[in-house]
C-alpha positions as CSV (number, residue, x, y, z in Angstrom):
1,X,-7.0,-35.4,9.4
2,X,-8.7,-38.5,8.0
3,X,-8.9,-38.8,4.2
4,X,-12.3,-37.9,2.7
5,X,-12.9,-39.3,-0.8
6,X,-16.3,-38.0,-1.4
7,X,-17.3,-34.3,-1.7
8,X,-20.2,-32.2,-2.9
9,X,-19.6,-30.7,-6.3
10,X,-21.6,-28.0,-8.0
11,X,-20.2,-28.6,-11.5
12,X,-17.1,-29.1,-13.5
13,X,-15.6,-27.2,-16.5
14,X,-13.5,-29.2,-18.9
15,X,-11.6,-26.5,-20.7
16,X,-11.1,-23.6,-18.3
17,X,-8.7,-20.9,-19.3
18,X,-9.1,-18.2,-16.7
19,X,-8.6,-20.0,-13.4
20,X,-4.9,-20.7,-13.3
21,X,-2.1,-21.3,-15.9
22,X,-2.9,-23.0,-19.2
23,X,-6.0,-25.1,-20.0
24,X,-7.5,-26.5,-16.8
25,X,-10.1,-28.9,-15.5
26,X,-12.1,-26.7,-13.1
27,X,-14.0,-28.2,-10.2
28,X,-16.7,-26.0,-8.6
29,X,-17.2,-27.0,-5.0
30,X,-20.6,-26.7,-3.5
31,X,-21.1,-24.4,-0.4
32,X,-19.9,-21.0,0.6
33,X,-20.3,-18.9,3.7
34,X,-19.6,-15.7,2.0
35,X,-22.4,-13.5,0.6
36,X,-20.5,-11.1,-1.6
37,X,-22.7,-8.5,-3.1
38,X,-21.3,-9.1,-6.6
39,X,-21.2,-12.9,-6.4
40,X,-22.3,-14.4,-9.8
41,X,-22.7,-18.0,-8.5
42,X,-25.4,-17.8,-5.8
43,X,-26.3,-21.3,-6.8
44,X,-23.1,-22.5,-5.0
45,X,-24.0,-21.1,-1.7
46,X,-26.0,-24.0,-0.1
47,X,-23.9,-26.6,1.5
48,X,-26.4,-29.3,1.0
49,X,-26.7,-28.7,-2.8
50,X,-24.6,-30.1,-5.6
51,X,-23.8,-33.7,-6.4
52,X,-21.7,-36.1,-4.4
53,X,-18.6,-37.1,-6.4
54,X,-15.5,-39.0,-5.5
55,X,-11.8,-38.2,-6.1
56,X,-11.7,-41.1,-8.5
57,X,-14.7,-39.8,-10.5
58,X,-13.1,-36.3,-10.8
59,X,-9.8,-37.7,-11.9
60,X,-11.4,-40.0,-14.4
61,X,-13.1,-36.9,-15.9
62,X,-9.7,-35.2,-16.0
63,X,-8.1,-38.1,-17.7
64,X,-10.6,-38.1,-20.5
65,X,-9.1,-34.8,-21.8
66,X,-5.7,-34.9,-20.2
67,X,-3.9,-34.2,-23.5
68,X,-5.3,-30.7,-23.4
69,X,-4.0,-30.1,-19.9
70,X,-0.2,-30.5,-20.4
71,X,0.5,-26.9,-19.5
72,X,-2.5,-26.7,-17.2
73,X,-3.9,-28.9,-14.5
74,X,-6.8,-28.9,-12.0
75,X,-8.3,-25.9,-10.3
76,X,-10.6,-26.2,-7.3
77,X,-13.0,-23.2,-7.0
78,X,-16.6,-22.7,-5.9
79,X,-18.4,-21.8,-3.8
80,X,-15.6,-22.1,-1.2
81,X,-13.4,-25.3,-1.6
82,X,-11.9,-24.9,2.0
83,X,-15.3,-25.7,3.4
84,X,-14.5,-29.3,2.3
85,X,-10.9,-29.3,3.4
86,X,-10.4,-33.0,3.8
87,X,-11.9,-33.8,0.4
88,X,-10.0,-31.0,-1.2
89,X,-6.7,-32.3,0.3
90,X,-7.5,-35.9,-0.9
91,X,-8.2,-34.6,-4.4
92,X,-5.0,-32.6,-4.6
93,X,-3.0,-35.4,-3.1
94,X,-4.2,-37.8,-5.7
95,X,-3.6,-35.3,-8.4
96,X,0.0,-34.7,-7.4
97,X,0.6,-38.5,-7.4
98,X,-0.3,-38.3,-11.1
99,X,1.9,-35.2,-11.7
100,X,-1.0,-32.9,-12.1
101,X,-0.6,-29.2,-11.4
102,X,-3.0,-28.1,-8.6
103,X,-4.5,-24.6,-8.2
104,X,-6.9,-23.4,-5.5
105,X,-9.2,-20.5,-6.0
106,X,-10.4,-19.3,-2.5
107,X,-11.3,-16.4,-0.3
108,X,-9.4,-17.9,2.6
109,X,-12.4,-17.0,4.8
110,X,-12.6,-20.3,6.7
111,X,-9.0,-20.5,7.6
112,X,-8.4,-21.1,11.3
113,X,-4.9,-21.3,13.0
114,X,-6.1,-24.1,15.2
115,X,-6.4,-26.3,12.2
116,X,-2.9,-25.5,10.9
117,X,-2.0,-29.2,10.6
118,X,-4.8,-29.8,8.3
119,X,-3.9,-26.7,6.2
120,X,-0.3,-27.7,6.1
121,X,-1.3,-31.0,4.5
122,X,-3.2,-29.1,1.8
123,X,-0.3,-26.6,1.3
124,X,2.0,-29.6,0.7
125,X,0.1,-30.6,-2.4
126,X,-1.0,-27.1,-3.7
127,X,1.1,-25.6,-6.5
128,X,-0.7,-22.2,-6.7
129,X,-3.3,-20.3,-4.8
130,X,-5.7,-17.7,-6.4
131,X,-6.6,-15.6,-3.4
132,X,-9.7,-13.5,-3.8
133,X,-9.2,-10.4,-1.7
134,X,-12.6,-8.8,-1.7
135,X,-11.9,-5.5,-0.1
136,X,-8.7,-3.9,1.4
137,X,-10.4,-2.0,4.2
138,X,-11.9,-4.1,7.1
139,X,-15.2,-2.2,7.3
140,X,-15.6,-2.3,3.5
141,X,-14.8,-6.1,3.6
142,X,-17.6,-6.7,6.1
143,X,-20.1,-4.6,4.3
144,X,-19.3,-6.3,1.0
145,X,-19.2,-9.9,2.1
146,X,-20.9,-10.1,5.5
147,X,-17.6,-11.4,7.1
148,X,-14.5,-9.9,8.7
149,X,-11.2,-9.6,6.9
150,X,-8.9,-11.1,9.5
151,X,-9.1,-14.8,8.4
152,X,-8.2,-13.8,4.8
153,X,-5.1,-12.0,6.0
154,X,-4.2,-14.9,8.3
155,X,-4.6,-17.3,5.5
156,X,-2.4,-15.3,3.2
157,X,0.3,-15.1,5.9
158,X,0.1,-18.9,6.3
159,X,0.6,-19.3,2.6
160,X,3.6,-17.0,2.8
161,X,5.1,-19.0,5.7
162,X,4.6,-22.2,3.7
163,X,6.1,-20.6,0.5
164,X,3.0,-21.4,-1.6
165,X,2.9,-19.1,-4.6
166,X,0.0,-16.8,-4.5
167,X,-1.9,-14.7,-7.2
168,X,-4.3,-12.1,-5.7
169,X,-7.6,-11.5,-7.4
170,X,-9.6,-8.3,-6.8
171,X,-13.0,-7.5,-8.4
172,X,-13.4,-3.8,-9.0
173,X,-17.1,-2.7,-8.6
174,X,-18.1,0.8,-9.3
175,X,-18.6,2.7,-6.0
176,X,-17.6,-0.2,-3.9
177,X,-14.0,-1.4,-4.6
178,X,-12.7,1.2,-7.2
179,X,-12.0,4.2,-5.0
180,X,-8.3,5.5,-4.8
181,X,-8.4,4.9,-1.1
182,X,-9.3,1.2,-1.4
183,X,-7.0,0.5,-4.3
184,X,-4.0,2.1,-2.6
185,X,-4.9,0.3,0.6
186,X,-4.8,-2.9,-1.2
187,X,-1.3,-2.2,-2.7
188,X,0.0,-1.5,0.8
189,X,-1.7,-4.6,2.2
190,X,0.0,-6.9,-0.4
191,X,3.4,-5.3,-0.2
192,X,4.9,-7.6,2.6
193,X,4.0,-10.9,0.9
194,X,7.0,-12.6,-0.5
195,X,5.0,-15.3,-2.2
196,X,3.0,-12.9,-4.3
197,X,3.4,-13.8,-8.0
198,X,0.7,-11.9,-9.6
199,X,-2.3,-9.6,-9.4
200,X,-5.5,-10.0,-11.4
201,X,-7.9,-7.0,-11.3
202,X,-11.3,-8.2,-12.6
203,X,-14.0,-5.9,-13.8
204,X,-17.4,-6.4,-12.2
205,X,-20.1,-7.7,-14.6
206,X,-23.8,-8.2,-14.3
207,X,-24.1,-11.5,-15.9
208,X,-25.1,-13.2,-12.6
209,X,-28.2,-11.1,-12.1
210,X,-30.4,-13.6,-13.9
211,X,-29.5,-16.3,-11.5
212,X,-30.8,-14.3,-8.5
213,X,-34.1,-13.8,-10.3
214,X,-34.3,-17.5,-11.1
215,X,-33.5,-18.4,-7.4
216,X,-35.9,-15.7,-6.0
217,X,-33.0,-13.9,-4.3
218,X,-32.8,-10.1,-4.3
219,X,-29.9,-8.8,-6.4
220,X,-28.5,-6.0,-4.2
221,X,-26.4,-4.5,-6.9
222,X,-29.2,-3.9,-9.3
223,X,-28.6,-0.7,-11.2
224,X,-24.8,-0.8,-10.7
225,X,-23.2,-0.7,-14.2
226,X,-20.6,-3.2,-15.3
227,X,-17.0,-1.9,-14.8
228,X,-15.2,-0.6,-17.9
229,X,-12.2,-2.8,-18.7
230,X,-10.0,0.2,-19.2
231,X,-10.9,1.5,-15.7
232,X,-10.0,-2.0,-14.4
233,X,-6.6,-1.8,-16.0
234,X,-6.1,1.7,-14.5
235,X,-7.2,0.3,-11.1
236,X,-4.5,-2.4,-11.4
237,X,-1.8,0.3,-12.1
238,X,-2.9,2.2,-9.0
239,X,-2.6,-0.9,-6.8
240,X,0.8,-1.9,-8.2
241,X,2.2,1.7,-7.9
242,X,1.2,1.8,-4.3
243,X,2.7,-1.7,-3.7
244,X,6.0,-0.7,-5.2
245,X,6.0,2.5,-3.1
246,X,5.3,0.6,0.1
247,X,8.1,-2.0,-0.7
248,X,10.5,0.8,-1.4
249,X,9.7,2.3,2.0
250,X,10.1,-1.1,3.6
251,X,13.7,-1.4,2.3
252,X,14.8,1.9,3.8
């Protein structure tokens, strides 16, 4: 894989606190193949959008506030950063050369085993992956995102083999991803992964609806209420209980 020092960036956030450990410099990559019904960043979908930026430009922006990032680092999110795999790898390689902690927030949807060498190069310079598991059940995954689930699980298994720490993120949406069946299925799905270091269950919110209106895109979840935070915490408890049960059964 040839190095690529220029990528298309939607935006950056200088003081992110929810996309990895500590205070972080968050880079929002432009372009995403997914069309998740609850997506709150539809402005990141188009691959031809955003602004061209170089690795050096991004790291210079990081350096301007690096004193705040001592316990944080850089997070690549989107959009879908893996759409720009060579550029992402170049950014993380340069970051690691400076001793910067690297975190990737991804759906894993564009992973392909035939490109394993390219992914291995990325894994070697990635300290943590936040893996967005959209739905635990294959049919539900396709209905929610427009894509099959298989690449996501293949990506998770590749991370496990490479021993890259993984935190799973799951958005709970009323009527879509909050049923006991789906939550328990997610717990069993995650049980075999030895690299799983955490689980973040995020309550669905409606703050992205205005973006759809501005872009002239129908918001397909219009009328679905925001998820209550207490219910999101209860959903996490359900997932973890099923995960522990599945792991107990695996040990027998």
